[in-house]
Each structure stands twice: as C-alpha cells, then as structure tokens.
ROTOR-866213 format. One record per residue (C-alpha): residue number from 1; x, y, z; residue in three letters. Coordinates in Angstrom, 3 decimals, decimal comma. Example, Ala and Ser with C-alpha at 12.3 -4.5 7.8 and 13.67 -1.06 7.14 Angstrom:
! ROTOR-866213
 pos       px       py       pz code
   1   12,300   -4,500    7,800  ala
   2   13,670   -1,060    7,140  ser
! end
This chain:
! ROTOR-866213
 pos       px       py       pz code
   1   46,042   32,980   19,721  met
   2   42,676   34,692   19,354  pro
   3   41,952   33,966   23,064  thr
   4   44,998   35,865   24,245  tyr
   5   44,810   38,540   21,759  leu
   6   41,200   39,177   23,243  leu
   7   42,621   38,917   26,731  phe
   8   45,166   41,720   26,069  gly
   9   42,788   43,741   23,937  tyr
  10   40,088   44,066   26,724  tyr
  11   42,671   44,542   29,346  asn
  12   43,739   47,735   27,941  gly
  13   40,955   49,293   25,664  val
  14   38,860   50,975   28,309  ala
  15   41,986   52,623   29,818  gly
  16   42,686   54,315   26,411  gly
  17   39,103   55,767   25,980  leu
  18   38,601   57,450   29,338  ile
  19   39,988   60,868   28,136  asp
  20   38,298   60,881   24,780  leu
  21   36,152   63,934   24,287  pro
  22   33,174   61,869   22,859  ala
  23   33,549   59,461   25,857  trp
  24   33,536   62,139   28,532  thr
  25   30,605   63,768   26,778  ala
  26   28,627   60,622   26,710  arg
  27   29,590   59,626   30,370  phe
  28   30,309   62,772   32,247  pro
  29   29,976   60,946   35,563  glu
  30   33,430   59,336   34,988  ile
  31   35,316   62,317   33,510  asp
  32   38,467   63,212   35,300  thr
  33   40,539   64,862   32,440  ser
  34   38,451   67,729   31,272  ser
  35   40,077   71,210   32,098  ala
  36   36,865   72,731   33,260  his
  37   36,506   70,358   36,176  leu
  38   37,383   71,428   39,589  ser
  39   39,791   69,427   41,807  pro
  40   36,834   68,444   43,931  ala
  41   34,953   67,297   40,862  gln
  42   37,886   65,214   39,638  lys
  43   38,212   63,614   43,097  ser
  44   34,586   62,704   43,122  his
  45   34,693   61,232   39,600  asn
  46   38,016   59,225   40,163  ser
  47   36,430   56,285   42,131  pro
  48   33,430   56,184   39,781  ile
  49   35,786   55,922   36,878  gln
  50   37,813   53,260   38,569  gly
  51   34,560   51,183   39,248  thr
  52   33,416   51,522   35,792  val
  53   36,747   50,276   34,223  val
  54   37,137   47,647   36,993  ala
  55   33,710   46,102   36,748  val
  56   34,895   44,147   33,784  tyr
  57   37,293   42,362   35,936  thr
  58   34,558   41,828   38,609  leu
  59   32,540   40,085   36,027  gly
  60   35,556   38,104   35,006  ala
  61   35,998   36,928   38,615  leu
  62   32,501   35,476   38,713  phe
  63   33,049   33,977   35,204  gly
  64   36,126   32,100   36,431  ala
  65   34,357   30,957   39,615  leu
  66   31,536   29,615   37,531  ser
  67   34,061   27,092   36,015  cys
  68   34,025   25,261   39,382  ile
  69   30,362   24,388   38,783  leu
  70   30,360   23,500   35,031  phe
  71   33,946   23,434   33,822  gly
  72   34,568   19,707   34,246  asp
  73   31,073   19,014   32,952  lys
  74   31,301   20,800   29,694  leu
  75   34,985   20,103   29,077  gly
  76   37,702   22,649   27,941  arg
  77   36,514   23,233   24,403  lys
  78   32,911   23,808   25,131  arg
  79   33,559   26,101   28,264  thr
  80   35,722   28,248   25,955  ile
  81   33,161   28,387   23,184  met
  82   30,426   29,359   25,778  leu
  83   32,663   32,152   27,216  gly
  84   33,232   33,578   23,627  ala
  85   29,437   33,739   23,066  val
  86   28,899   35,601   26,410  val
  87   31,884   37,891   25,702  thr
  88   30,362   38,806   22,294  cys
  89   26,994   39,752   23,905  ile
  90   28,776   41,885   26,362  gly
  91   30,783   43,775   23,766  ser
  92   27,622   44,503   21,786  ile
  93   25,944   45,963   24,843  leu
  94   28,960   48,069   25,619  gln
  95   29,545   49,459   22,046  ser
  96   25,929   50,394   21,770  ser
  97   25,697   52,175   25,211  ser
  98   23,613   55,341   25,612  tyr
  99   23,761   55,356   29,409  ser
 100   26,386   54,646   32,078  leu
 101   24,144   51,867   33,492  ala
 102   24,176   50,031   30,180  gln
 103   27,930   50,442   29,823  leu
 104   28,543   48,943   33,354  val
 105   26,111   45,942   32,590  val
 106   27,948   45,308   29,251  gly
 107   31,461   45,420   30,925  arg
 108   30,248   42,937   33,539  phe
 109   28,720   40,560   31,077  ile
 110   31,897   40,837   28,989  thr
 111   34,060   39,966   31,921  gly
 112   31,688   37,116   32,838  leu
 113   32,393   35,375   29,506  gly
 114   36,034   36,110   29,357  phe
 115   36,468   34,953   33,015  gly
 116   35,303   31,561   32,011  ala
 117   37,767   31,457   29,054  ile
 118   40,722   32,749   31,084  ser
 119   40,257   29,970   33,702  ala
 120   39,941   27,218   31,003  thr
 121   42,349   28,024   28,135  ala
 122   45,636   27,630   30,115  pro
 123   44,393   24,272   31,401  asn
 124   43,671   23,118   27,839  trp
 125   46,954   24,347   26,488  gln
 126   48,958   22,709   29,487  thr
 127   47,032   19,502   29,229  glu
 128   47,698   19,280   25,479  cys
 129   51,431   20,059   25,659  ser
 130   54,383   17,889   26,127  arg
 131   56,590   18,250   29,015  ala
 132   59,669   19,309   27,143  gly
 133   58,039   22,177   25,369  his
 134   55,031   22,876   27,505  arg
 135   56,631   26,087   28,833  gly
 136   57,348   27,540   25,505  phe
 137   53,941   26,791   24,293  val
 138   52,169   28,268   27,203  val
 139   54,475   31,256   27,432  met
 140   53,481   32,292   24,084  leu
 141   50,373   33,472   25,801  glu
 142   52,512   36,436   26,884  gly
 143   53,173   37,227   23,219  leu
 144   49,673   37,239   22,158  phe
 145   48,317   39,027   25,334  ile
 146   50,983   41,755   24,559  ser
 147   49,838   41,740   20,943  gly
 148   46,319   42,446   21,920  gly
 149   47,266   45,285   24,186  leu
 150   49,364   46,677   21,278  ala
 151   46,377   46,339   18,846  ile
 152   44,005   48,153   21,309  gln
 153   46,560   50,949   21,770  ala
 154   47,012   51,515   18,130  trp
 155   43,262   51,210   17,444  val
 156   42,614   53,716   20,360  asn
 157   45,193   56,045   18,782  leu
 158   43,798   55,932   15,282  gly
 159   40,101   56,290   16,395  met
 160   41,061   59,307   18,681  ser
 161   41,305   61,274   15,468  his
 162   37,796   60,731   14,587  thr
 163   34,832   62,627   15,809  thr
 164   31,749   61,551   17,570  gly
 165   30,693   58,442   19,317  asp
 166   32,494   56,107   16,713  val
 167   35,852   56,981   18,425  ser
 168   34,881   54,717   21,387  trp
 169   32,117   52,451   20,016  arg
 170   34,378   51,011   17,315  phe
 171   37,185   49,974   19,752  pro
 172   34,642   48,195   21,948  leu
 173   32,843   46,546   19,117  ala
 174   35,982   45,263   17,633  leu
 175   36,406   42,778   20,428  ala
 176   33,598   40,760   18,978  cys
 177   35,792   39,827   16,001  phe
 178   38,203   37,939   18,248  phe
 179   35,370   36,292   20,127  ala
 180   33,818   35,115   16,861  ile
 181   37,217   33,586   15,867  ile
 182   37,429   31,764   19,101  ile
 183   33,947   30,305   18,786  phe
 184   34,281   29,082   15,274  phe
 185   37,923   27,751   15,563  ser
 186   37,502   25,772   18,870  met
 187   35,645   22,840   17,128  pro
 188   38,727   22,198   14,843  leu
 189   40,888   21,600   17,885  trp
 190   41,287   18,374   20,076  pro
 191   39,710   18,014   23,500  glu
 192   42,252   17,637   26,329  ser
 193   43,261   14,046   26,639  pro
 194   43,551   14,277   30,370  arg
 195   39,976   15,605   30,755  trp
 196   38,829   12,712   28,412  leu
 197   40,577   10,176   30,621  ile
 198   39,087   11,726   33,844  lys
 199   35,735   11,224   32,180  lys
 200   36,374    7,632   31,165  gly
 201   36,695    8,325   27,542  arg
 202   39,943    6,388   27,029  ile
 203   39,795    5,477   23,366  asp
 204   39,141    9,304   22,582  glu
 205   42,154   10,182   24,670  ala
 206   44,272    7,539   22,968  arg
 207   43,467    9,065   19,519  his
 208   44,374   12,638   20,669  val
 209   47,641   11,579   22,320  leu
 210   48,524    9,507   19,250  ala
 211   47,860   12,449   17,050  ala
 212   50,089   14,892   19,193  phe
 213   53,047   12,448   18,716  asp
 214   52,073   11,329   15,174  asp
 215   52,242    7,654   16,127  val
 216   49,644    4,783   15,739  pro
 217   47,157    4,610   18,578  ile
 218   48,520    1,074   19,530  asp
 219   51,945    2,499   20,112  asp
 220   53,328    1,329   23,533  pro
 221   54,223    5,007   24,495  ala
 222   50,597    5,939   24,209  ile
 223   49,522    2,958   26,463  ala
 224   52,080    3,935   29,027  gln
 225   51,059    7,571   29,017  glu
 226   47,392    6,636   29,613  val
 227   48,478    4,385   32,345  gln
 228   50,395    7,240   34,018  glu
 229   47,470    9,507   33,852  ile
 230   45,178    7,018   35,357  glu
 231   47,638    6,285   38,048  ala
 232   47,930   10,035   38,845  ser
 233   44,215   10,182   39,148  leu
 234   44,038    7,175   41,407  asn
 235   46,888    8,712   43,657  glu
 236   45,322   12,086   44,180  thr
 237   41,809   10,863   44,166  gly
 238   38,767   11,923   42,025  lys
 239   38,609   15,370   43,813  gly
 240   35,889   17,671   44,711  lys
 241   35,917   21,535   45,214  phe
 242   36,077   21,208   48,926  arg
 243   39,132   19,075   48,840  asp
 244   41,231   22,079   47,639  ile
 245   40,894   23,573   51,147  phe
 246   42,623   20,770   52,914  arg
 247   45,859   18,839   52,277  asn
 248   45,914   15,085   52,578  gly
 249   48,703   13,145   50,800  pro
 250   48,402   15,173   47,617  gly
 251   48,583   18,489   49,601  arg
 252   45,748   20,158   47,535  phe
 253   45,393   23,346   49,791  ala
 254   49,187   23,867   49,548  asn
 255   48,948   23,681   45,798  arg
 256   45,876   25,876   45,604  ala
 257   47,608   28,546   47,690  phe
 258   50,684   28,355   45,342  ile
 259   48,473   28,689   42,215  ala
 260   46,443   31,479   43,570  ala
 261   49,555   33,396   44,966  ala
 262   51,196   33,145   41,372  ala
 263   48,121   34,662   39,728  gln
 264   47,779   37,294   42,548  cys
 265   51,500   38,353   42,176  phe
 266   50,842   38,838   38,194  gln
 267   48,258   41,611   39,179  gln
 268   49,913   43,086   42,401  met
 269   53,278   43,680   40,468  ser
 270   51,751   46,924   39,415  gly
 271   51,206   46,160   35,796  ile
 272   47,544   47,321   35,775  asn
 273   48,332   50,486   37,358  ala
 274   50,495   51,027   34,338  leu
 275   48,540   49,161   31,743  gly
 276   44,987   50,452   32,336  tyr
 277   46,093   54,042   33,054  tyr
 278   49,219   54,448   31,025  gln
 279   47,852   57,218   28,822  thr
 280   46,715   59,124   32,019  thr
 281   50,110   58,636   33,634  ile
 282   52,042   60,115   30,452  phe
 283   49,536   63,034   30,593  arg
 284   49,233   63,719   34,274  thr
 285   52,678   62,947   35,588  phe
 286   54,881   63,591   32,690  leu
 287   53,050   66,477   31,050  gly
 288   52,603   65,130   27,495  phe
 289   49,690   66,054   25,260  asp
 290   47,030   63,518   24,453  ala
 291   48,387   62,377   21,076  asp
 292   51,825   61,863   22,312  leu
 293   50,671   60,039   25,375  ala
 294   48,717   57,498   23,246  arg
 295   51,617   57,103   20,880  ile
 296   53,997   56,349   23,752  leu
 297   51,415   53,909   25,340  ala
 298   51,076   52,068   22,057  ala
 299   54,839   51,817   21,501  thr
 300   55,105   50,483   25,161  val
 301   52,770   47,591   24,378  phe
 302   54,456   46,994   20,926  thr
 303   57,802   46,728   22,820  trp
 304   56,251   44,355   25,292  gln
 305   55,254   42,168   22,347  thr
 306   58,660   42,114   21,026  leu
 307   60,110   41,227   24,421  cys
 308   57,564   38,435   24,953  ala
 309   59,645   35,681   23,054  pro
 310   62,498   36,100   25,537  ile
 311   60,603   34,306   28,213  gly
 312   59,219   31,780   25,923  ala
 313   62,750   30,901   24,517  phe
 314   64,459   30,771   27,980  thr
 315   61,779   29,062   30,272  ile
 316   62,758   25,568   29,480  glu
 317   66,459   26,326   30,015  arg
 318   66,224   28,718   32,990  val
 319   63,078   27,265   34,788  gly
 320   60,096   28,973   36,255  arg
 321   61,509   30,050   39,620  arg
 322   64,429   31,918   38,310  lys
 323   62,307   33,887   35,674  leu
 324   59,814   34,774   38,555  met
 325   62,567   35,916   40,871  ile
 326   64,189   38,035   37,891  phe
 327   60,874   39,488   37,167  gly
 328   60,125   40,503   40,789  ala
 329   63,587   42,107   41,237  ile
 330   63,406   43,982   38,070  gly
 331   59,840   45,336   38,474  met
 332   60,408   46,451   41,957  gly
 333   63,471   48,403   40,724  leu
 334   61,431   50,057   38,012  cys
 335   58,649   51,032   40,208  met
 336   61,119   52,673   42,666  ala
 337   62,923   54,674   39,967  ile
 338   59,458   55,570   38,371  leu
 339   58,397   56,984   41,693  ser
 340   61,542   59,218   41,868  gly
 341   61,432   60,263   38,196  ala
 342   57,742   61,264   38,054  thr
 343   58,200   63,357   41,164  ser
 344   60,171   65,875   38,962  his
 345   57,997   66,453   35,839  pro
 346   59,850   69,627   35,020  ala
 347   63,238   67,809   34,769  asn
 348   63,706   66,443   31,299  his
 349   66,279   63,946   32,244  glu
 350   63,744   62,563   34,972  ala
 351   60,982   62,448   32,499  val
 352   63,185   60,520   30,042  his
 353   64,211   58,170   32,841  ala
 354   60,554   57,596   33,812  ala
 355   59,700   56,634   30,157  ile
 356   62,691   54,315   29,980  ala
 357   61,845   52,420   33,082  phe
 358   58,122   52,111   31,906  val
 359   59,508   50,230   28,965  tyr
 360   61,912   48,201   31,204  leu
 361   58,949   47,317   33,431  phe
 362   57,249   45,771   30,446  ser
 363   60,342   43,691   29,705  leu
 364   60,469   42,294   33,295  phe
 365   56,745   41,582   33,524  phe
 366   56,319   39,746   30,354  val
 367   59,393   37,642   30,889  thr
 368   58,579   36,748   34,465  gly
 369   54,870   36,864   35,099  tyr
 370   52,601   37,477   32,214  leu
 371   52,281   33,980   30,531  gly
 372   54,234   32,261   33,313  leu
 373   51,639   32,809   36,055  ala
 374   48,947   31,002   34,070  phe
 375   51,327   28,206   33,177  leu
 376   52,564   27,724   36,673  tyr
 377   49,138   27,609   38,086  ser
 378   48,046   24,982   35,746  ser
 379   51,191   22,801   36,171  glu
 380   50,932   22,989   40,012  ile
 381   47,382   21,616   40,055  ala
 382   46,727   17,806   40,078  pro
 383   44,330   16,535   37,263  leu
 384   41,680   15,466   39,929  ser
 385   41,090   19,110   41,048  val
 386   42,733   21,089   38,202  arg
 387   39,590   22,768   37,209  thr
 388   38,601   24,019   40,702  pro
 389   42,209   25,065   41,549  ile
 390   42,716   27,054   38,267  thr
 391   39,289   28,528   38,594  ala
 392   40,257   29,712   42,007  leu
 393   43,591   30,931   40,926  ser
 394   42,154   32,672   37,938  thr
 395   39,551   34,232   40,436  thr
 396   42,640   35,425   42,314  ser
 397   43,814   37,148   39,051  thr
 398   40,602   39,001   38,488  trp
 399   40,099   39,832   42,228  thr
 400   43,463   41,576   42,427  phe
 401   43,001   43,003   38,951  asn
 402   39,723   44,537   40,222  phe
 403   41,452   45,897   43,331  leu
 404   44,351   47,595   41,336  val
 405   42,066   49,126   38,797  val
 406   39,635   50,261   41,295  glu
 407   41,989   51,933   43,580  val
 408   44,524   53,382   41,176  ser
 409   42,561   56,509   40,025  pro
 410   42,279   57,440   43,774  thr
 411   45,905   56,492   44,416  gly
 412   47,233   58,514   41,676  phe
 413   45,025   61,453   42,715  asp
 414   45,845   61,322   46,477  ser
 415   49,328   60,234   46,843  ile
 416   50,591   60,778   43,312  lys
 417   54,171   59,610   42,504  tyr
 418   54,378   57,828   45,913  lys
 419   51,785   55,344   44,437  tyr
 420   54,474   53,694   42,546  phe
 421   56,385   52,948   45,843  ile
 422   53,492   50,710   47,018  val
 423   54,237   48,329   44,136  tyr
 424   58,046   48,403   44,594  ala
 425   57,552   47,225   48,223  val
 426   55,132   44,484   47,059  ile
 427   57,639   43,079   44,454  asn
 428   60,747   43,116   46,699  trp
 429   59,032   42,224   50,098  phe
 430   56,041   39,996   49,260  leu
 431   56,540   38,437   45,714  ile
 432   60,272   37,857   45,782  leu
 433   60,405   35,933   49,133  pro
 434   57,214   33,964   48,581  thr
 435   58,512   32,646   45,183  val
 436   61,997   31,700   46,765  tyr
 437   60,677   29,824   49,668  phe
 438   57,362   28,358   48,559  phe
 439   57,343   27,737   44,737  phe
 440   58,934   24,484   43,625  pro
 441   60,556   24,135   40,125  glu
 442   58,335   22,413   37,608  thr
 443   60,414   22,770   34,471  gln
 444   60,542   19,647   32,353  gly
 445   58,329   17,602   34,372  leu
 446   55,344   15,595   33,192  his
 447   52,144   16,993   34,807  leu
 448   51,793   13,589   36,613  glu
 449   55,457   13,873   37,881  ser
 450   54,671   17,233   39,633  val
 451   52,330   15,219   41,936  asp
 452   55,502   13,371   43,307  arg
 453   56,808   16,700   44,571  ile
 454   53,753   17,138   46,939  phe
 455   53,187   13,515   47,692  leu
 456   56,699   13,676   49,278  asp
 457   56,213   16,842   51,152  ser
 458   55,009   17,247   54,665  lys
 459   54,813   21,040   55,024  asn
 460   54,686   24,125   52,951  ile
 461   58,455   24,729   52,910  leu
 462   59,297   21,195   51,695  gln
 463   58,258   21,253   47,951  pro
 464   61,108   23,566   46,994  val
 465   63,692   21,263   48,463  gln
 466   61,894   17,960   47,302  val
 467   61,746   19,259   43,688  ala
 468   65,473   19,806   43,790  lys
 469   66,110   16,256   45,170  lys
 470   63,862   14,708   42,482  leu
 471   65,602   16,665   39,761  arg
 472   68,969   15,656   41,151  ala
 473   68,118   11,932   40,722  his
 474   66,478   12,316   37,319  ser
 475   67,407   11,886   33,612  thr
 476   66,782   14,166   30,643  leu
 477   64,513   12,513   27,984  gly
 478   64,970   12,849   24,196  ala
 479   62,180   15,447   24,133  gly
 480   63,577   17,738   26,846  gly
 481   61,288   16,235   29,523  asp
 482   62,728   15,175   32,735  ile
 483   62,217   11,452   33,689  gln
 484   62,133   10,621   37,353  ile
 485   63,742    7,273   38,142  glu
 486   61,451    4,411   38,549  glu
 487   62,684    3,370   41,934  lys
 488   61,635    6,868   43,230  gln
 489   58,160    6,631   41,625  val
 490   57,501    3,128   43,000  asp
 491   58,582    4,235   46,519  glu
 492   56,331    7,364   46,440  lys
 493   53,457    5,187   45,013  thr
 494   53,692    2,569   47,791  glu
 495   53,937    5,462   50,379  lys
 496   50,707    7,065   49,113  ala
 497   48,856    3,836   49,051  glu
 498   50,089    2,870   52,477  phe
 499   48,786    6,418   53,858  asn
! end
C-alpha cells in the first residue's frame, strides 16, 4: 500500500505546485502563470517547466533500467528497500532546494529510487498472489495510486493557503513519510517464492508457499507447485537480458514487446497531460481561479480513488483484454469531447461538459489501465526473464511519462485545445487495435500456464487465438484459477523439449 500511495503522490505533487506564488518566486525560470509575464516569456519558460517536472520521470527510467543489473541479485524485497532509501534522499534534496539546479538533482534522484521500486513491486505482488485472485490483488494498485494522487491534491490545496516556502517544501518533504514506511515494513513480508526457487532456495520457497495457503510444508499441493515452477524454468531457460530481444520457443521478444506496449499505453492514453497539469487546465482553458482549480483537481483524484475498485472487482470476471478495450474506447471519447468543450470557455454548458469528461476519463483510465498495465506486464513475462522484461516495460512507462510531461506545456501553449485530439487518436487508432490483435487473455491462469500460450505460438498474431483455444479446453479450479488439461500440457512440454 505505501509503495503505490507514494507512486500516486509523486506523480502529481509537482504539478500542483507550479503556480504557487512562493514556488514561482523561488524558481522564476519555470514560471508560466504570473500575470506580469509576456507571451514570449511564457513560451520561453514552458519547455523549462516541462523539463523540471519531467526530470523525475527521467530518473525513474534509469532506476527501472538498473533493475536489469541488480534486481535478480538483490531479490524483490531488498530492491524495494534500496529504492525507498534513494527516494527519501531525493525528497530531502528537493524540499531543501534554494536553487533550480538542486531541485532538478533532487527530482532526478527521487525518480531513480522510485523507478527501482516501480519495476519490482508489481513482480513481487504478482509472484506472491494466487491465480484466482491475482488480478484483484494487483489491481488494488490503482486504488492506492489514486489515493496517493488524492492525498497530494488535498495537501497542495491546504498548503496553498499558507505563505512562504513552506507551501511547497512541506508537500515535497511529506513523500519521505511513505518511503520510510516502505523501508521498515518490507522485512515483515515474505520474499517471492518464485525468485527463491530461481535462486535454488527451495526450502525457503516451500515455507512461503505453505504460509500463503495455510497448509503444512509437506502438503502435496506445495510439492506440485514447486515442481511446476521448476518445470517452467526448465522450459523457458535460465534467461539473460539479451534473450528478451529474440524469440526462440518461449517467444521472449514477443512477450517483451507486449509488456512494454501495455506500459506505454498507460502513459500515452493522455493521463499525464491531465494529471500533472490538471490545475493549469482548469485555470487556463476553463477560466477558474486558483482555489477552485485546486479543489476540482483534488475532487477528480478523489473520484478516481472511489472508481478504482470497479476494475479490481471485475477483472477476474471480465478479463484483462475487455477492460483494456473498454478503457481505450472511453478515454478516446473523453479526449475528443474535451477538445471540443475546452474550445468554448465562454460557454457555461461547454465548461460543465469539459469538467464532466475529465471525471469520466479518470473512471475509464483507472478501470482499464492504471493497475492493469503493471499486472499484465508481470503476468506476460516468464520467470526466467521476468526481471529484465518488467524492468524494460517499466522503463517504457517512465520514457513515455517523460515524453508526455515534457511536451505538454508546449502543446497546451501552441495548439491549445487541439492538444487533446492527439490523445483521442492515440487511444482509438493505436491502443485499441494493438490490444485487440496482439494481447492474449491471461485471466485466471497460473503464471506458469501463461508460458503455454507462447510455447504454442509461431507469430505475433497467434497468442490471442492460442489463449482462446487453451481456455476452451480448460477447467475452473476451486480457487477461481483455470486448469489447463494435462494432455495439452504434456504435448506442449514434449514439443518444447523436441525443439
């Protein structure tokens, strides 16, 4: 929980500070809201502002990539703890800044730490969850990320009524609270049993698996699960970073593409054009004063938090693909209508419509992409190369997060309301068809069973159809997990060994 609260908190906190008087007085180089600025000055400061806000995501990109080097060596728990320490150091640097250079360095270091956390925590959750309720557990990420966004919005609103540097220093320093909770709570939780098996620590893995199911360590089901995980490792190989760029029987490159695309789509849906600059949008496009803009931004994130359980409670019934398709259609519709509504700021009905569709966008996003992208990227990756694939996919998240946050101030300044049309097109003509044609359904499958989809596929279009055939010849287990018939499993195993 604190990990994803921190995720949401940091994804929004800077965007709520950029128009505070104390902030613009301390960092005039990134001021785009003061009335005394000329249009030329605002245009000059917009890209600088975008870079300062986005440098956090640039640090997160490198933090996620670093997991390729040490993620499997340290394990899931220690990587998260190390990330929490680095994040805390960055927060201290930011909140104590007296120059733009220190602020930039602090934001980069904060991102570096949280990038490692964001690349590791979904793996740890996915590997510690049972197939029948894995989607529900990991989709709760969306609830807590949205909760973090809501917390930062209300904190920023409250602190905006104070005077002096405390109005922006306190919100940046508060992130340390979440990082400290992460660091001290992680030793209380079990290590991933799949990582333990990969490292040959079988007895420890048995204890963890037995604790999950509340059964004795010598229970036959535990022995069978350990055997399945070991068999999956044998089928897909030990795996190295370079392996994810070529296919082979396990189709690692295919799976890396799907994982990276899922995370890319989470960002390119347009959420950060709204999330980071929501207060600015309400002020610039809809004409609200600063206080009302912040109140609206806080209520949007609170609404998103309330909507988050919809995806968590439906994902194991509806499936991953349908929720992503639903989200892409809805987000594209919202962006198209936002473009039209914000082009008429003097029309009260248009303004009200724009506000309504900002709320609706949050509903579609949190249901179809916020937690689901992390879940799907972890599920689709085989254990042997799960760390490098999820590190690469999380790098995709932060790369496109950086891109959107970097270009949005310039986009809003130059093409104004037409900027929303860009994301409508992306949702309808890139995200929607890619999910439909290339993303196989993984609902209810054991992580080891997902390997069967790709072992039996010969090109990038086949996984969707293979997944449907496997599900058509499967049975539903007592815990809601899907059991592939043994005959099918044996045939695929023999086929993989023959190849």
